[in-house]
MMTF fields as JSON, N, C-alpha, C and O atoms, coordinates in Angstrom:
{
  "mmtfVersion": "1.0.0",
  "mmtfProducer": "UNKNOWN",
  "numBonds": 471,
  "numAtoms": 472,
  "numGroups": 118,
  "numChains": 1,
  "numModels": 1,
  "chainsPerModel": [1],
  "groupsPerChain": [118],
  "chainIdList": ["A"],
  "bondAtomList": [4, 2, 8, 6, 12, 10, 16, 14, 20, 18, 24, 22, 28, 26, 32, 30, 36, 34, 40, 38, 44, 42, 48, 46, 52, 50, 56, 54, 60, 58, 64, 62, 68, 66, 72, 70, 76, 74, 80, 78, 84, 82, 88, 86, 92, 90, 96, 94, 100, 98, 104, 102, 108, 106, 112, 110, 116, 114, 120, 118, 124, 122, 128, 126, 132, 130, 136, 134, 140, 138, 144, 142, 148, 146, 152, 150, 156, 154, 160, 158, 164, 162, 168, 166, 172, 170, 176, 174, 180, 178, 184, 182, 188, 186, 192, 190, 196, 194, 200, 198, 204, 202, 208, 206, 212, 210, 216, 214, 220, 218, 224, 222, 228, 226, 232, 230, 236, 234, 240, 238, 244, 242, 248, 246, 252, 250, 256, 254, 260, 258, 264, 262, 268, 266, 272, 270, 276, 274, 280, 278, 284, 282, 288, 286, 292, 290, 296, 294, 300, 298, 304, 302, 308, 306, 312, 310, 316, 314, 320, 318, 324, 322, 328, 326, 332, 330, 336, 334, 340, 338, 344, 342, 348, 346, 352, 350, 356, 354, 360, 358, 364, 362, 368, 366, 372, 370, 376, 374, 380, 378, 384, 382, 388, 386, 392, 390, 396, 394, 400, 398, 404, 402, 408, 406, 412, 410, 416, 414, 420, 418, 424, 422, 428, 426, 432, 430, 436, 434, 440, 438, 444, 442, 448, 446, 452, 450, 456, 454, 460, 458, 464, 462, 468, 466],
  "bondOrderList": [1, 1, 1, 1, 1, 1, 1, 1, 1, 1, 1, 1, 1, 1, 1, 1, 1, 1, 1, 1, 1, 1, 1, 1, 1, 1, 1, 1, 1, 1, 1, 1, 1, 1, 1, 1, 1, 1, 1, 1, 1, 1, 1, 1, 1, 1, 1, 1, 1, 1, 1, 1, 1, 1, 1, 1, 1, 1, 1, 1, 1, 1, 1, 1, 1, 1, 1, 1, 1, 1, 1, 1, 1, 1, 1, 1, 1, 1, 1, 1, 1, 1, 1, 1, 1, 1, 1, 1, 1, 1, 1, 1, 1, 1, 1, 1, 1, 1, 1, 1, 1, 1, 1, 1, 1, 1, 1, 1, 1, 1, 1, 1, 1, 1, 1, 1, 1],
  "groupList": [{"groupName": "GLN", "atomNameList": ["N", "CA", "C", "O"], "elementList": ["N", "C", "C", "O"], "formalChargeList": [0, 0, 0, 0], "bondAtomList": [1, 0, 2, 1, 3, 2], "bondOrderList": [1, 1, 2], "singleLetterCode": "Q", "chemCompType": "L-PEPTIDE LINKING"}, {"groupName": "VAL", "atomNameList": ["N", "CA", "C", "O"], "elementList": ["N", "C", "C", "O"], "formalChargeList": [0, 0, 0, 0], "bondAtomList": [1, 0, 2, 1, 3, 2], "bondOrderList": [1, 1, 2], "singleLetterCode": "V", "chemCompType": "L-PEPTIDE LINKING"}, {"groupName": "LEU", "atomNameList": ["N", "CA", "C", "O"], "elementList": ["N", "C", "C", "O"], "formalChargeList": [0, 0, 0, 0], "bondAtomList": [1, 0, 2, 1, 3, 2], "bondOrderList": [1, 1, 2], "singleLetterCode": "L", "chemCompType": "L-PEPTIDE LINKING"}, {"groupName": "GLU", "atomNameList": ["N", "CA", "C", "O"], "elementList": ["N", "C", "C", "O"], "formalChargeList": [0, 0, 0, 0], "bondAtomList": [1, 0, 2, 1, 3, 2], "bondOrderList": [1, 1, 2], "singleLetterCode": "E", "chemCompType": "L-PEPTIDE LINKING"}, {"groupName": "SER", "atomNameList": ["N", "CA", "C", "O"], "elementList": ["N", "C", "C", "O"], "formalChargeList": [0, 0, 0, 0], "bondAtomList": [1, 0, 2, 1, 3, 2], "bondOrderList": [1, 1, 2], "singleLetterCode": "S", "chemCompType": "L-PEPTIDE LINKING"}, {"groupName": "GLY", "atomNameList": ["N", "CA", "C", "O"], "elementList": ["N", "C", "C", "O"], "formalChargeList": [0, 0, 0, 0], "bondAtomList": [1, 0, 2, 1, 3, 2], "bondOrderList": [1, 1, 2], "singleLetterCode": "G", "chemCompType": "PEPTIDE LINKING"}, {"groupName": "ARG", "atomNameList": ["N", "CA", "C", "O"], "elementList": ["N", "C", "C", "O"], "formalChargeList": [0, 0, 0, 0], "bondAtomList": [1, 0, 2, 1, 3, 2], "bondOrderList": [1, 1, 2], "singleLetterCode": "R", "chemCompType": "L-PEPTIDE LINKING"}, {"groupName": "CYS", "atomNameList": ["N", "CA", "C", "O"], "elementList": ["N", "C", "C", "O"], "formalChargeList": [0, 0, 0, 0], "bondAtomList": [1, 0, 2, 1, 3, 2], "bondOrderList": [1, 1, 2], "singleLetterCode": "C", "chemCompType": "L-PEPTIDE LINKING"}, {"groupName": "ALA", "atomNameList": ["N", "CA", "C", "O"], "elementList": ["N", "C", "C", "O"], "formalChargeList": [0, 0, 0, 0], "bondAtomList": [1, 0, 2, 1, 3, 2], "bondOrderList": [1, 1, 2], "singleLetterCode": "A", "chemCompType": "L-PEPTIDE LINKING"}, {"groupName": "ILE", "atomNameList": ["N", "CA", "C", "O"], "elementList": ["N", "C", "C", "O"], "formalChargeList": [0, 0, 0, 0], "bondAtomList": [1, 0, 2, 1, 3, 2], "bondOrderList": [1, 1, 2], "singleLetterCode": "I", "chemCompType": "L-PEPTIDE LINKING"}, {"groupName": "THR", "atomNameList": ["N", "CA", "C", "O"], "elementList": ["N", "C", "C", "O"], "formalChargeList": [0, 0, 0, 0], "bondAtomList": [1, 0, 2, 1, 3, 2], "bondOrderList": [1, 1, 2], "singleLetterCode": "T", "chemCompType": "L-PEPTIDE LINKING"}, {"groupName": "PHE", "atomNameList": ["N", "CA", "C", "O"], "elementList": ["N", "C", "C", "O"], "formalChargeList": [0, 0, 0, 0], "bondAtomList": [1, 0, 2, 1, 3, 2], "bondOrderList": [1, 1, 2], "singleLetterCode": "F", "chemCompType": "L-PEPTIDE LINKING"}, {"groupName": "TYR", "atomNameList": ["N", "CA", "C", "O"], "elementList": ["N", "C", "C", "O"], "formalChargeList": [0, 0, 0, 0], "bondAtomList": [1, 0, 2, 1, 3, 2], "bondOrderList": [1, 1, 2], "singleLetterCode": "Y", "chemCompType": "L-PEPTIDE LINKING"}, {"groupName": "ASP", "atomNameList": ["N", "CA", "C", "O"], "elementList": ["N", "C", "C", "O"], "formalChargeList": [0, 0, 0, 0], "bondAtomList": [1, 0, 2, 1, 3, 2], "bondOrderList": [1, 1, 2], "singleLetterCode": "D", "chemCompType": "L-PEPTIDE LINKING"}, {"groupName": "ASN", "atomNameList": ["N", "CA", "C", "O"], "elementList": ["N", "C", "C", "O"], "formalChargeList": [0, 0, 0, 0], "bondAtomList": [1, 0, 2, 1, 3, 2], "bondOrderList": [1, 1, 2], "singleLetterCode": "N", "chemCompType": "L-PEPTIDE LINKING"}, {"groupName": "TRP", "atomNameList": ["N", "CA", "C", "O"], "elementList": ["N", "C", "C", "O"], "formalChargeList": [0, 0, 0, 0], "bondAtomList": [1, 0, 2, 1, 3, 2], "bondOrderList": [1, 1, 2], "singleLetterCode": "W", "chemCompType": "L-PEPTIDE LINKING"}, {"groupName": "PRO", "atomNameList": ["N", "CA", "C", "O"], "elementList": ["N", "C", "C", "O"], "formalChargeList": [0, 0, 0, 0], "bondAtomList": [1, 0, 2, 1, 3, 2], "bondOrderList": [1, 1, 2], "singleLetterCode": "P", "chemCompType": "L-PEPTIDE LINKING"}, {"groupName": "LYS", "atomNameList": ["N", "CA", "C", "O"], "elementList": ["N", "C", "C", "O"], "formalChargeList": [0, 0, 0, 0], "bondAtomList": [1, 0, 2, 1, 3, 2], "bondOrderList": [1, 1, 2], "singleLetterCode": "K", "chemCompType": "L-PEPTIDE LINKING"}, {"groupName": "MET", "atomNameList": ["N", "CA", "C", "O"], "elementList": ["N", "C", "C", "O"], "formalChargeList": [0, 0, 0, 0], "bondAtomList": [1, 0, 2, 1, 3, 2], "bondOrderList": [1, 1, 2], "singleLetterCode": "M", "chemCompType": "L-PEPTIDE LINKING"}],
  "groupTypeList": [0, 1, 0, 2, 1, 3, 4, 5, 5, 5, 2, 1, 0, 4, 5, 5, 4, 2, 6, 2, 4, 7, 1, 8, 4, 6, 9, 10, 11, 4, 2, 12, 13, 2, 14, 15, 12, 6, 4, 16, 16, 5, 17, 0, 6, 3, 2, 1, 8, 8, 2, 5, 6, 13, 5, 10, 9, 14, 12, 8, 13, 4, 1, 17, 5, 6, 11, 10, 1, 4, 6, 13, 14, 8, 17, 14, 10, 18, 9, 2, 0, 18, 14, 4, 2, 17, 16, 3, 13, 10, 8, 1, 12, 12, 7, 14, 10, 6, 6, 10, 9, 11, 5, 4, 8, 13, 12, 15, 5, 0, 5, 10, 0, 1, 10, 1, 4, 4],
  "groupIdList": [1, 2, 3, 4, 5, 6, 7, 8, 9, 10, 11, 12, 13, 14, 15, 16, 17, 18, 19, 20, 21, 22, 23, 24, 25, 26, 27, 28, 29, 30, 31, 32, 33, 34, 35, 36, 37, 38, 39, 40, 41, 42, 43, 44, 45, 46, 47, 48, 49, 50, 51, 52, 53, 54, 55, 56, 57, 58, 59, 60, 61, 62, 63, 64, 65, 66, 67, 68, 69, 70, 71, 72, 73, 74, 75, 76, 77, 78, 79, 80, 81, 82, 83, 84, 85, 86, 87, 88, 89, 90, 91, 92, 93, 94, 95, 96, 97, 98, 99, 100, 101, 102, 103, 104, 105, 106, 107, 108, 109, 110, 111, 112, 113, 114, 115, 116, 117, 118],
  "secStructList": [7, 7, 3, 3, 3, 3, 3, 7, 7, 3, 3, 3, 3, 6, 6, 7, 7, 3, 3, 3, 3, 3, 3, 3, 3, 1, 1, 7, 4, 4, 4, 7, 3, 3, 3, 3, 3, 3, 3, 7, 6, 6, 1, 7, 7, 3, 3, 3, 3, 3, 3, 7, 6, 6, 1, 7, 3, 3, 3, 7, 6, 6, 6, 6, 6, 6, 3, 3, 3, 3, 3, 3, 4, 4, 4, 6, 3, 3, 3, 3, 3, 3, 7, 1, 7, 7, 4, 4, 4, 7, 3, 3, 3, 3, 3, 3, 3, 3, 3, 7, 1, 1, 1, 7, 3, 3, 3, 3, 7, 7, 7, 3, 3, 3, 3, 3, 3, 7],
  "xCoordList": [11.364, 11.473, 10.444, 10.301, 9.712, 8.71, 9.288, 10.332, 8.66, 9.086, 7.873, 6.833, 8.038, 7.129, 7.863, 8.889, 7.363, 8.023, 7.158, 6.056, 7.682, 6.791, 7.251, 8.379, 6.243, 6.493, 5.513, 4.506, 5.824, 4.949, 5.349, 4.709, 6.358, 6.752, 7.387, 7.595, 7.684, 8.318, 8.146, 7.822, 8.345, 8.236, 6.985, 6.731, 6.216, 4.976, 4.76, 5.255, 4.005, 3.679, 2.602, 1.79, 2.498, 1.399, 0.077, -0.151, -0.806, -2.13, -2.199, -3.276, -1.133, -1.047, -1.346, -1.685, -1.224, -1.579, -0.443, 0.311, -0.391, 0.471, -0.243, -1.14, 0.145, -0.435, 0.681, 1.542, 0.638, 1.708, 1.108, -0.03, 1.916, 1.629, 2.556, 3.713, 2.123, 2.95, 2.527, 1.409, 3.418, 3.062, 3.826, 5.047, 3.106, 3.656, 3.835, 3.055, 4.845, 5.1, 5.296, 5.797, 4.857, 5.062, 4.4, 4.921, 3.188, 2.324, 0.865, 0.522, 0.053, -1.385, -1.975, -2.348, -2.06, -2.32, -3.618, -3.667, -4.634, -5.85, -5.822, -6.79, -4.822, -4.634, -4.059, -4.045, -3.593, -2.804, -3.639, -4.521, -3.356, -3.76, -2.696, -1.537, -3.094, -2.175, -2.165, -3.203, -0.904, -0.664, 0.273, 1.165, 0.12, 1.075, 1.584, 0.777, 2.845, 3.532, 4.373, 4.667, 4.786, 5.697, 6.612, 6.26, 7.831, 8.82, 9.135, 9.866, 8.58, 8.964, 10.349, 10.857, 10.988, 12.357, 12.463, 11.781, 13.331, 13.64, 12.432, 12.344, 11.514, 10.386, 10.301, 10.938, 9.519, 9.287, 8.398, 7.57, 8.503, 7.574, 6.199, 6.014, 5.226, 3.836, 2.957, 3.247, 1.835, 0.864, -0.05, -0.692, -0.078, -0.908, -2.331, -3.373, -2.289, -3.574, -3.465, -2.39, -4.557, -4.666, -5.892, -7.022, -5.596, -6.731, -6.702, -5.86, -7.659, -7.689, -8.152, -8.769, -7.803, -8.229, -9.708, -10.243, -10.45, -11.882, -12.468, -13.671, -11.582, -12.05, -12.143, -12.395, -11.938, -11.852, -10.76, -9.655, -11.1, -10.12, -10.044, -11.043, -8.809, -8.533, -7.436, -6.45, -7.609, -6.57, -6.097, -6.852, -4.882, -4.421, -5.256, -5.696, -5.5, -6.316, -5.708, -6.442, -4.451, -3.792, -4.071, -3.932, -4.458, -4.691, -6.197, -6.548, -6.984, -8.435, -9.012, -8.844, -9.672, -10.412, -9.452, -9.895, -8.162, -7.164, -6.562, -6.273, -6.382, -5.758, -6.766, -7.777, -6.56, -7.448, -6.659, -5.784, -6.876, -6.144, -7.092, -8.3, -6.509, -7.317, -6.369, -5.144, -7.048, -6.271, -6.923, -8.128, -6.106, -6.52, -5.962, -4.808, -6.712, -6.151, -5.718, -4.787, -6.461, -6.122, -4.735, -4.046, -4.325, -3.073, -2.075, -0.992, -2.341, -1.363, -0.882, 0.3, -1.796, -1.412, -2.146, -3.345, -1.492, -2.087, -1.757, -0.661, -2.656, -2.593, -2.833, -3.727, -2.059, -2.329, -2.462, -1.477, -3.691, -3.984, -3.884, -4.574, -3.03, -2.807, -3.174, -2.537, -4.216, -4.663, -4.421, -4.131, -4.568, -4.382, -3.123, -3.19, -2.044, -0.792, -0.315, -0.497, 0.293, 0.763, 2.308, 2.77, 3.054, 4.488, 4.746, 5.746, 3.829, 4.049, 3.778, 3.988, 3.291, 3.225, 4.565, 4.698, 5.57, 6.844, 7.443, 7.515, 7.822, 8.322, 8.707, 8.413, 9.397, 9.52, 8.317, 7.952, 7.702, 6.42, 6.794, 7.51, 6.235, 6.524, 5.217, 4.267, 5.216, 4.048, 4.396, 5.546, 3.415, 3.621, 2.484, 1.319, 2.807, 1.736, 1.959, 3.091, 0.839, 0.972, -0.054, -1.245, 0.378, -0.595, -0.648, 0.391, -1.778, -1.969, -2.711, -2.968, -3.064, -3.69, -2.803, -1.922, -3.013, -2.141, -0.689, 0.156, -0.391, 0.896, 0.977, -0.056, 2.173, 2.263, 3.439, 4.364, 3.299, 4.329, 4.256, 3.167, 5.278, 5.317, 6.457, 7.644, 5.925, 6.816, 6.771, 5.761, 7.855, 7.971, 8.532, 9.318, 8.046, 8.608, 9.869, 10.241, 10.601, 11.88, 11.733, 12.702, 10.508, 10.26, 10.381, 11.177, 9.522, 9.596, 9.428, 8.539, 10.27, 10.262, 9.141, 8.908, 8.445, 7.407, 7.889, 8.13, 8.033, 8.407, 7.405, 7.131, 6.82, 5.813, 6.358, 6.662, 6.497, 7.025, 5.921, 4.782, 6.278, 5.265, 5.198, 4.404],
  "yCoordList": [17.46, 16.527, 15.448, 14.804, 15.225, 14.239, 12.846, 12.549, 11.997, 10.69, 9.669, 9.901, 8.617, 7.482, 6.303, 5.877, 5.767, 4.661, 3.475, 3.472, 2.391, 1.179, 0.084, 0.05, -0.764, -1.806, -2.996, -2.8, -4.171, -5.285, -6.36, -7.412, -6.162, -7.23, -8.42, -8.359, -9.477, -10.643, -11.877, -11.821, -12.997, -14.309, -15.032, -15.141, -15.524, -16.18, -17.351, -17.343, -18.368, -19.525, -19.215, -18.352, -19.859, -19.751, -19.894, -20.843, -18.999, -19.019, -18.145, -17.937, -17.66, -16.726, -15.377, -15.013, -14.565, -13.171, -12.234, -12.618, -10.989, -10.013, -8.657, -8.455, -7.783, -6.401, -5.442, -5.36, -4.695, -3.66, -2.289, -1.949, -1.552, -0.158, 0.86, 0.538, 2.035, 3.062, 4.364, 4.85, 4.89, 6.18, 7.34, 7.286, 8.378, 9.569, 10.665, 10.794, 11.417, 12.53, 13.849, 13.821, 14.984, 16.257, 16.47, 17.17, 15.853, 16.1, 16.156, 15.562, 16.817, 16.81, 15.64, 15.739, 14.557, 13.259, 13.278, 12.628, 14.014, 13.897, 14.479, 14.304, 15.133, 15.776, 14.776, 15.038, 13.676, 12.694, 11.506, 11.032, 11.063, 9.722, 8.794, 9.183, 7.585, 6.623, 5.389, 4.893, 4.853, 3.699, 2.723, 3.125, 1.502, 0.386, -0.17, -0.587, -0.217, -0.883, -2.004, -2.09, -2.902, -3.919, -4.233, -4.063, -4.708, -5.066, -6.544, -6.891, -7.42, -8.886, -9.148, -8.385, -10.156, -10.457, -10.586, -11.425, -9.747, -9.887, -9.251, -9.453, -8.496, -7.959, -6.413, -5.872, -5.773, -4.326, -4.024, -4.861, -2.896, -2.492, -2.374, -1.91, -2.799, -2.802, -2.2, -2.26, -1.594, -1.094, -2.193, -2.941, -2.255, -3.319, -2.733, -3.345, -1.594, -1.024, 0.464, 1.027, 1.105, 2.626, 3.088, 2.655, 3.989, 4.564, 6.063, 6.746, 6.578, 8.017, 8.797, 8.252, 10.064, 10.9, 11.092, 11.536, 10.755, 10.792, 9.36, 9.122, 8.474, 7.126, 6.096, 4.918, 6.544, 5.508, 4.476, 4.8, 3.289, 2.159, 1.324, 1.011, 0.983, 0.05, -0.939, -0.59, -2.182, -3.192, -3.885, -4.032, -4.281, -5.164, -6.391, -6.877, -6.929, -8.111, -9.277, -10.118, -9.302, -10.482, -10.511, -11.557, -9.371, -9.354, -9.083, -9.106, -8.849, -8.614, -9.771, -10.951, -9.378, -10.343, -10.852, -11.594, -10.501, -11.0, -9.868, -10.009, -8.721, -7.556, -6.483, -6.364, -5.742, -4.631, -3.404, -3.493, -2.304, -1.089, -0.161, -0.135, 0.597, 1.49, 2.614, 2.547, 3.641, 4.839, 5.375, 5.239, 5.982, 6.675, 8.07, 8.258, 9.091, 10.4, 11.05, 11.851, 10.645, 11.209, 10.824, 11.589, 9.557, 9.045, 9.063, 8.513, 9.669, 9.759, 8.257, 8.023, 7.347, 5.914, 5.263, 5.487, 4.507, 3.678, 2.215, 1.935, 1.274, -0.114, -0.921, -0.608, -1.946, -2.939, -4.273, -4.824, -4.791, -6.119, -7.12, -7.011, -8.109, -9.174, -10.432, -10.893, -11.104, -12.437, -13.385, -12.991, -14.693, -15.79, -15.501, -15.545, -15.224, -14.963, -16.103, -17.249, -15.871, -16.79, -16.524, -15.384, -17.604, -17.392, -16.228, -15.514, -16.098, -14.981, -13.601, -12.608, -13.543, -12.149, -11.792, -10.692, -12.665, -12.31, -11.036, -11.033, -10.071, -8.844, -7.869, -8.055, -6.807, -5.638, -4.749, -4.422, -4.359, -3.557, -2.116, -1.87, -1.196, 0.249, 1.038, 0.866, 1.875, 2.777, 4.136, 4.575, 4.714, 5.96, 6.891, 6.496, 8.091, 9.159, 10.175, 10.582, 10.598, 11.449, 12.528, 12.255, 13.743, 14.946, 15.611, 15.985, 15.755, 16.424, 17.725, 18.323, 18.158, 19.406, 20.326, 19.878, 21.662, 22.622, 22.311, 22.222, 22.145, 21.763, 20.258, 19.595, 19.69, 18.282, 17.887, 18.645, 16.587, 16.063, 14.489, 13.96, 13.804, 12.37, 11.828, 12.153, 11.047, 10.49, 8.955, 8.338, 8.384, 6.95, 6.515, 7.213, 5.26, 4.619, 3.943, 3.961, 3.307, 2.702, 1.292, 0.701, 0.727, -0.649, -1.596, -1.421, -2.637, -3.701, -5.085, -5.244, -6.053, -7.309, -8.208, -8.368, -8.794, -9.804, -11.03, -11.002, -12.141, -13.425, -14.456, -14.637, -15.169, -16.058, -17.429, -17.609, -18.392, -19.693, -20.684, -20.573, -21.628, -22.55, -23.706, -24.618],
  "zCoordList": [-0.496, -1.556, -1.477, -0.437, -2.557, -2.596, -2.428, -3.009, -1.669, -1.547, -1.606, -0.989, -2.315, -2.281, -1.667, -2.197, -0.564, 0.116, 0.094, 0.642, -0.581, -0.776, 0.325, 0.818, 0.617, 1.499, 1.171, 0.491, 1.651, 1.539, 0.589, 0.564, -0.184, -1.089, -0.341, 0.871, -1.065, -0.475, -1.245, -2.431, -0.636, -1.291, -0.769, 0.431, -1.77, -1.391, -2.352, -3.479, -1.883, -2.759, -3.622, -3.288, -4.76, -5.646, -5.018, -4.268, -5.287, -4.597, -3.379, -2.819, -2.985, -1.756, -2.054, -3.18, -1.003, -1.155, -0.557, 0.337, -1.123, -0.582, -0.647, -1.466, 0.18, 0.223, 0.159, 1.035, -0.944, -1.158, -0.722, -1.045, 0.004, 0.402, -0.188, -0.458, -0.396, -0.927, -0.21, -0.383, 0.567, 1.309, 0.704, 0.557, 0.356, -0.291, 0.751, 1.694, 0.556, 1.413, 0.539, -0.585, 1.161, 0.486, -0.793, -1.662, -0.957, -2.105, -1.649, -0.627, -2.344, -2.101, -2.821, -3.99, -2.149, -2.649, -3.527, -4.571, -3.098, -3.768, -5.142, -5.882, -5.519, -6.889, -7.815, -9.018, -7.385, -8.199, -8.649, -7.933, -9.789, -10.297, -9.693, -9.545, -9.354, -8.794, -9.592, -10.031, -9.796, -10.591, -9.97, -9.223, -10.231, -9.894, -11.15, -11.98, -11.37, -12.398, -11.913, -10.721, -12.831, -12.524, -13.611, -14.778, -13.288, -14.159, -13.934, -13.006, -14.789, -14.702, -15.169, -15.991, -14.709, -15.17, -16.682, -17.271, -17.35, -18.806, -19.593, -20.804, -18.937, -19.692, -19.442, -18.538, -20.254, -20.069, -18.958, -18.599, -18.388, -17.3, -17.873, -18.998, -17.092, -17.469, -16.419, -15.224, -16.896, -15.93, -15.362, -16.099, -14.103, -13.406, -12.993, -13.228, -12.407, -11.89, -11.95, -11.74, -12.231, -12.27, -11.518, -11.746, -10.613, -9.828, -9.969, -9.387, -10.771, -11.015, -9.709, -8.795, -9.726, -8.62, -8.588, -7.572, -9.735, -9.662, -9.325, -9.425, -8.94, -8.518, -9.629, -9.373, -10.874, -11.969, -11.687, -11.253, -11.939, -11.761, -13.028, -13.675, -13.344, -14.436, -14.105, -13.456, -14.555, -14.262, -15.558, -16.52, -15.543, -16.621, -16.669, -15.627, -17.874, -18.026, -17.177, -16.658, -17.061, -16.405, -14.869, -14.235, -14.297, -12.896, -12.495, -11.315, -13.438, -13.158, -12.316, -12.624, -11.282, -10.396, -9.323, -8.446, -9.338, -8.344, -7.527, -6.339, -8.218, -7.625, -7.27, -7.962, -6.29, -5.888, -5.562, -4.7, -6.148, -5.849, -5.039, -5.275, -4.08, -3.24, -2.822, -2.923, -2.348, -1.831, -0.593, -0.381, 0.213, 1.418, 1.351, 1.734, 0.883, 0.714, 2.028, 2.108, 3.039, 4.415, 4.885, 5.56, 4.49, 4.925, 3.844, 4.042, 2.659, 1.57, 1.193, 0.939, 1.175, 1.056, -0.114, -0.282, -0.882, -1.93, -1.641, -1.155, -1.919, -1.547, -2.782, -3.568, -2.97, -3.956, -3.238, -2.747, -3.179, -2.591, -3.684, -4.697, -3.504, -4.528, -4.004, -3.057, -4.551, -4.15, -5.332, -6.462, -4.965, -5.987, -6.777, -8.006, -6.211, -6.907, -7.717, -7.305, -8.86, -9.743, -10.047, -9.992, -10.36, -10.674, -11.698, -11.627, -12.598, -13.597, -13.09, -13.787, -11.82, -11.154, -10.54, -10.004, -10.588, -10.022, -10.795, -12.023, -10.094, -10.662, -9.524, -8.343, -10.007, -9.127, -9.34, -10.469, -8.221, -8.337, -7.896, -6.925, -8.711, -8.441, -8.296, -9.059, -7.321, -7.19, -7.949, -7.974, -8.512, -9.274, -9.011, -9.043, -8.759, -8.69, -9.789, -10.049, -10.457, -11.551, -11.526, -11.38, -11.664, -11.638, -13.001, -13.545, -13.534, -14.768, -14.806, -15.851, -13.519, -13.327, -12.576, -11.843, -12.742, -12.064, -12.414, -11.523, -13.7, -14.128, -14.17, -14.256, -14.112, -14.114, -13.211, -12.919, -12.792, -11.9, -11.957, -12.176, -11.785, -11.915, -10.905, -10.943, -10.106, -8.973, -8.943, -9.279, -8.544, -8.55, -7.16, -6.519, -6.735, -5.637, -6.004, -7.178, -5.021, -5.258, -5.765, -6.241, -5.672, -6.143, -4.974, -4.051, -5.072, -4.09, -4.8, -5.636, -4.465, -5.113, -4.664, -3.466, -5.61, -5.344, -6.07, -7.277, -5.303, -5.937, -5.57, -4.383, -6.554, -6.335, -6.748, -7.928, -5.854, -6.213, -6.584, -6.128, -7.399, -7.893, -6.999, -7.227]
}
């Protein structure tokens, strides 16, 4: 059974940093595009960062220059480094892996809470 296990969320003051990790098991990680989504309180889930299997990276405008996404295929791990956090970054963050070659597959982590206090 494929699992994505997230860690690294928590409570931080405005301007602080957090590092989210997502470790995947039972998939060939290098075949997958990697995404981080978030669900702010009372709002729809939104895409925060996308890292393609070809290395292409895209960020939501609201996090550009503050968040950095990376991957380590050897360790089946994806990272979201979040700096200069703002109260509006408060959300449940989800990692997502998506494969669109050799068929398709879509997996989600359980979510981790990030709370930024002002």
